[in-house]
C-alpha positions, 0 to 999 in steps of 0.5 A: 609091405609091412605087417603090423597089428595083422594089417598089411601096410604100404608106404611111398614117398618121403616120411618128412612130408605131409601124410595121406592115409588111404582107406579103400572101399569094399570089397577091394584092397589097397590096389584101388589107390595105386594111381593116386599113390604113384602120383601123389608120392612126389608131394606127400607121404602116401600110406595105404593098407588092406582093411582087416579081412581084405587083401593081405590083412587076415580076417581072423574070426571075421567079427568086425565092427566099424569102431574096430576099423577106426581103432586100426586107423588110430593104432597105425597113426601112433605106431607109424608116427603119422602126425596130422595125416589127411584121411582119404576114404572111399565108400566103406573107407569113407565111413571109416574116415568120417567116424575117425574124424568124429573121434579123432579130429584133433589128430587129423590134418584133413579129409578126402571123402570119395563116393561115400555117405555119412548116413547109417544103413536104412533097414532096406540096406541092412536087409541087403547086407544080410542077403549078401552074407546069406549068398556068400554062405550058400553060393560062395564069395566069388558069386557075391563079388562077381555080382557086386563089383560091376555095380561100382563102375560105368559100363565103359570102365567095365569094358575097357579098364585094365584096373577094373579087371585087376580089381575084380580079380583080386576081389574074387580071391577075398576071404569069405570071412573077411567079406562077411565081416565087412558087410556086418560092420557096415550094417552096424555102423553109426550115423555121422551126419550130425558131426558134419557141421562140426568138422573144422579141418579142410575137406575135399568131397569127390563124387563120380558123375554116374555114381548110383550108390552115393549119388552126386546130389547127396554128396553135394549136400554133404559137402555143404554141411562141412564148413571148410570143404570143396565139392568136385564132380568127376566126369566119366566115373561112377562109384570108383572115381579114383580108379575110373578117372585117376588123372582128374582125381589126382589133380583135384587132390593136389590142387585142394591141398596146395590151397590148404597147406597152411591149414594142415 
């Protein structure tokens, strides 16, 4: 782990290979991608990091915007010489990846969008984010996390997955300022739907078959809007498909970019 620009950054694999930059979801940390980096480091340079305010990246004043999260991605690309990286984002990480593509596509080699959506929050969802901030202020971050995290997983994963237990435990120790800052950043993000048809780089769209937060039908439609894309439905998984069925997701990523390496 290295700390640069107040971000905890983790690297595996050879620096001479094509890079995948992994962007985790809310309210997790880089551990979400452990199964992917362990496998894909044999074929790619794998870079993961803790989004500002989560994991080992300090929250500071907790005043975050999604634009600032994209700024962090751009700075990492420059400071760590990540040439034409493939951005791999899940959930909130997907929001960051989509906005980064809108701003920086000429600097990217590809996209992997897991269990996410391009639309900005509706009023209903914004109110839910506000309620989350209120709950953290009144009842503490552990109460919020303990109620939120199970909504991302299947019952089977909750009852039997060691990764679920580890991710819950790590998230329970989150900085309240960081979690609230992420909620507000998501509520204030822009809509990237209009850019989907303009994306030229290869894109892999991955969705858990039981995902209720980013439903398969909606993600399939998103994939149809991206010209050079492929949609993959992950069995036995909900919103955390790379964690719940890592072997399937790893194979899908490897196969997709084997077919598209000449376009990177």
